[in-house]
N, C-alpha and C positions, 0 to 999 in steps of 0.2 A: 414657254415649255419649261416646267419646273421639276416634275417628278423624276425619280430615278428607279429603274427596274431592279428589283432585288434578285440575288442569286447569280452565281458565276460558274463558268466551266461546263456544267452539264445540267440538264433538266430531267425531272422525273427519275433521278437516280441512274440515268443512262451513262455509259462510258462513251465519251466523245472521241471520235477518230482523229488522228493526226495532231494531237495536242502535245506540246513540249512536256518533258519530264522536269518541271520546275524543281530545283533542288531545295529551295527555302520557302515552304508554305507561308510562313509569317511575313516574309518580304513580299510575296505575291499578294497577300491580302492588303498590305500597306499600299502597294502600287495601285491595285484596282480600287481601293478606297479613295485614293486621290483622283484617279480618273473619273470616278463616279461623281465627283464634285466639280469637275472641269466643265467649262462652257461647251455646248454642243458644237461639233465641227460644221454641221449643215443644219438648215432649218426645215421644219415640217412642211412649210409652204412650198419650198423648192422640191421636196420629195413628192408632194402631191402634184406639182406642176409636171414633173417628169412622168408620173403615172398617166397624166392626160396625154402627153406626147407619145408614150409607148402604146396607149390605146389606139392612137392613129396608126402606128406601125401594125398592130394586130388587125386593124380593119383594112389594111392595104392602102392607106392614105399617106404613108411616110416610110422612110427607111431609117434603120439604126446603123450608125457607124460608131463602133466601140474599139478603142485601141490605146496602146501604151506599152510600157515595159513589162516584160515577163515578171520581173521582181524589181521593184524600186529599191534604191539604196539611199542611206542617209547622205552619203557623199554626193549622190546624183541630184540632190535637191538644190539646184543652182538656178539663177535667173535665166541663164542661157539654155539650159536643158528644158526647163518648164516652157519657156517661150517657143523653143524649137518644136516640141510636141504639139503645143496648141496651134501653131501656125501650120504644121503638117496636117493636122486633122481638119483645120479650116480649108486648106487647099483640096484635100481629098473629098470633103463634103461638097465643095463647089462642083467638082468634076462629076461625082456620083449624082448629085441633084439635077444637074443639067441632062445627064444621060437618061435618068429614069423619069424626069419631069415630075419629081416628087420632092417635098421638103425632107431634109436629112436631120435626124436627131443625133447630136454629137455627145458622146459619153467617153471620157478618158478613163483608162486603167491607171488612175493617178490618185494621189493624196490618201493612200491606204493600202497599196499593193506591196506591203513590206514583209509578208509572210508567205511561205510556200509549203505545200505538202510534198512529201518525199516518198519514193517507192521503197526505199530502205532507210531504216533508222540509223544505220552505220555506214560511214564512208571509209573505204580502204585505199591507202595510198602509200607506195614505197614500203610495204610491209607493216605499216601502222594502221590502226583502226580507231576512228574517233566518231562521235555523233555527227550525223549529217548536218550540213548547213540548211537551216529552215527559214532563211530570210533575216534581214537586219533587225526585225522586230523580236527575234529570238536569240540569235547568236551571230558570230562573225564568220565571214568567208575565210578568214585566216585559219590554216590547218594546224592549230595547236590545241592542246587540252584546255587552256584558258579561254581561247577564242571560241571554241565550240561548246563551252558550258552555257546552257540556257540561262539568261539573265532577265528577270521580269522587268527591271528598270528600263530595258530596251523598249517596252511597250509605251513608256512615257516619251521616249525619244521618237517613237513612231507617231504619237499624237502631235508632238511639236513639229516634226517634219511635215505631217499632213496639214497642219495649220499654216505653216510657211508656204507650202505648195498652193493652198487655196488663196492665201493673200496675194501670191504672185499672179495667179490666174485672174483674180479680180483687178489687179493693177493692169495687166495686159488687155483686159476687157474694158479698159477706160473707165473704171469705177462703177460699172454696172452692178445692180443687185445680184446676189448669189443665184447661180443657175440661169442668169440672163445676161449674156455677153452682148450688150447693145439692145437695139429695139426689138420688141417682141412682135414678129410679123408672122402670124399663123398662116401656113400654107405657102410661104415664100420659098422659092428655090434658092435665090441669091440673097444678098443682104447679110447683116450681122446676126447669125442665129445664136441660140442659147448654148450653154456648155455646162455639162454635169460631170460628176466624178463617181467612180465605182471601184469596188475591189471584191476579192473573194473573202467572204466572212468566215475566215478559218480559225482565228484565235478567239475562242468563245469567251475567255476571261476578259479580253479587250472589248469584244462586241457587247457583252452584257453590261459592262461598266459604262459604256457610252449609250445605252438605251435610256430614253427619257419618255415620260408621259406628258402629252400635251395638256396644259391646264385648262384649255377651252373645250376640247372635244373628248378628252379622256383616252385618245388613241395613243398607242406606243410606237415610237419611231427609233430605228437604229440611226443615231446621229453621227456615225463615223463616215457615212457616204450616202449619196442619193440612191444608188442602185447597188444592192448587195446580192452575191450569188454563192451557191455551193458548187463544188467541183466534182469531178468524176470519182475522187477517192473519199468524198464525205457526203455523198448523196443518198445514203441509206434512208428509205422512206420513213422508217420509224426512229431514225437516229436523232442525236442531239442537235445537229446542225439544221435539220429540217424543222425541228421544234422551235429553234430560234427564229427562223424565217417566218414560221406560221404565226409567231407572236408579235410581229411588227407590221406596220402599215406601209412601209416603203414598197416601191416596186421591187420584185425579186426575180432571180433567174436560177435555173438549174442546168448544169452542163450534162449532156447526154452522150456517153461513149458508144462504141459499136456493139457492146453487149447488152444495151438497154432493152428491156422487155416491154411490150405494150401494156402489161398490167402495172408496171412501175410508173408509166406515164399517167395512168389513171390515178394511182395513189398520190403522185405529186399534185395532180389537179385537185383531188379531194382534200389534201392537207393544206395546200397553199392558196387555192382559188375556188373554194366551195361555192361561192356566189356567182362564179363564171363572169367576172368583171374584167373587161378588156383593159389592158395596161398593168394589171397586177402581176402576171406571170409571163416570163419569157423562157423559152427553151433554146439553149445554145448547143447545137449538135457538133460534135467533134469525132466523126466516124472514120476519117481517113479517105483519101481520094479513091482508093480501091474498094471502099465499102459503102460510100454515101448513097449511091443509087439503089443499093440493095436494102440498106437499113432504114433509110428515112421514110419511105412511103407508108409502112405499117404504123409508124409512130404518129405521123400526121393524120392518118385515117382514124386512129384511135381517139385522138383529141377531137376531131370533127364529130365522131359518133357520140362523144360525151357533151357536145355543145359548148366546148371551152373556147373562149376567144383569146387564145394565147398568141404571143409573138414568136415567130420562128427565125432564128439567126444561125449562121454557120460560123464555126471556129475552124478554119482550114489549116491551122498551125499544128495543133498538138497531135493529130493523128498521122503526121507526115514527117516526123523527125527521124534522121538517120545519122550514123557516125561516119565521118570522113576518114580517109587513110591517116590524116594527121592526128586523129583522136578527138577532133572537135565535133560536137553535136551540131547538126545543120539541118536546113530545110530547103527544098528546091522550089523556086518561083513557079515553074510550070506546073508542078504537082499541086501547089497551093491554089493556083488558078483553076486547075481541073476539079478540085473539090468544090470550089465555089460554082463552077459551071454545072456540076452534077446536082448541087443544091437547088440552083435555079431551074434546071430541067425537071426535077421531081415536082417542084411546086407548080410549075406551069402545066405539067401533065395532070395534076390533081385539081387544077383550078384554084389553088391557094396562093398566098402571097409570100414570096421569099423576102423576109423582112429585113435582112441586113447582114453585116459581117462584123466579126469580133477578131481583132488582129493583135499580135505582138509586134511592136514597131518602135522606132526611135527617130527623132529628127537629126540624129548624128550620122556621120559618114562611116558607119561600121561595116565590117566584112564578116557577117555571121550567117546569112542565108545566101545560097548560090543562085545564079541566074539573073533574069531581068534584062531590060533593054540595054543597060550599061552593065554587062554581066560581071558578077563576082564568081570566080572559079574556085574549085576546092583548094588549089595551091595558094589562093589569096587569103584563106580564112585566118591564118595566124597574124596577119598584118594589123587588123584593128578589131579583134575579138574581145569585147569588153563586157559582155553581159554577165550578170551575177548568177544566171540560171540558164534559161533556154534562149536559142538564137532568135533575133529580131530582124525584121525587114528594115533596111536603111531608108533614108528619105527618098532617094530616087526610085528604089524598088516599090515603095509604098505608093508613090504617085503614079508609077507605071501600072501597078495593080489596080488602082482606082480607075484609071482610064480603060483598062481591059474589062473591068466589071461593069462600068458604065455602058460599054458596048453590048454586054450580055443583056442588061436591062433594056437597052434601046431596041434590041432585036427581038426581045421576048414578046 
């Protein structure tokens, strides 16, 4: 893989949403120029392998388990943290696979989830107003003018942190090739399954700089991660983020919120999967527990009517956030489970496949989401609330959730 994709930031002269206001254009060009010459973080072969695994999800022959931090931090890239998330996802996959009697495709929100969209460009605190924290790839969580200044050199630190994470994952996978943690056993429920990485393709300067052309096939790949997605705030069908996804061969995903229209689903399919190829496109629905049963059926039916072999996944986290009396953002375990239950119910009623779950979680013993078998209460939230952005399930809650979801699939 030798070629480098030209152009950064936007395509076709479009204004890209949720991009930092980089203060030094010359410095930005220097950074992206160096990234364009850096080795790819992932290989084209592994991206193609994941497309094959996600094709099985779309056909109803496998489940997708995708999870990790809401926002990775540079300080959080430690052997202990990476190993903890990998082992947690392994454990959850085992539980889910046995419950559903299907192989589980494991994809981490890792090695690239260092940038976050924000609902407001400005954060107000104690009478002061500063630019919002947009993830360690852009600025600092520290609430100071210097810390919140967007710094393009942080994208190089993002690259380095992602490379370190991938190296650690390979080490803990006992030296297996990229995207293959142990023996490749197609169709196996147990055993050492593959592991892939994903993130939201938010910073287009970074993503374009890491796009390469395969010297054998001529296909273009986003080499920052195996699976790349666009979120609720950047999913404009004719926007620059969709243009980027349309131009790469990786498997891609689109997050669909509760306001998504069926015509938008059609436009995503036409832009991203015009050949109707299973494994290319996944829809991740984040409707909220109170909306999922109303919103999802029409979206699934539209995709069916268009002959699209897409994968359907639920994100039960983002639509269920609330603020506790202490001021901490949190999510309730039972509500998260209810959205997953509604997701499964809708698919079973339509005769389609509930393809998997997309979660924000950590292997650490945090107190960020409430509830679970060993419950965290709202009064407990300040004890170990360490997320850089949104609340995550802790290890015990995540394993409890996997067990409950396995029961849903077993009984379906």
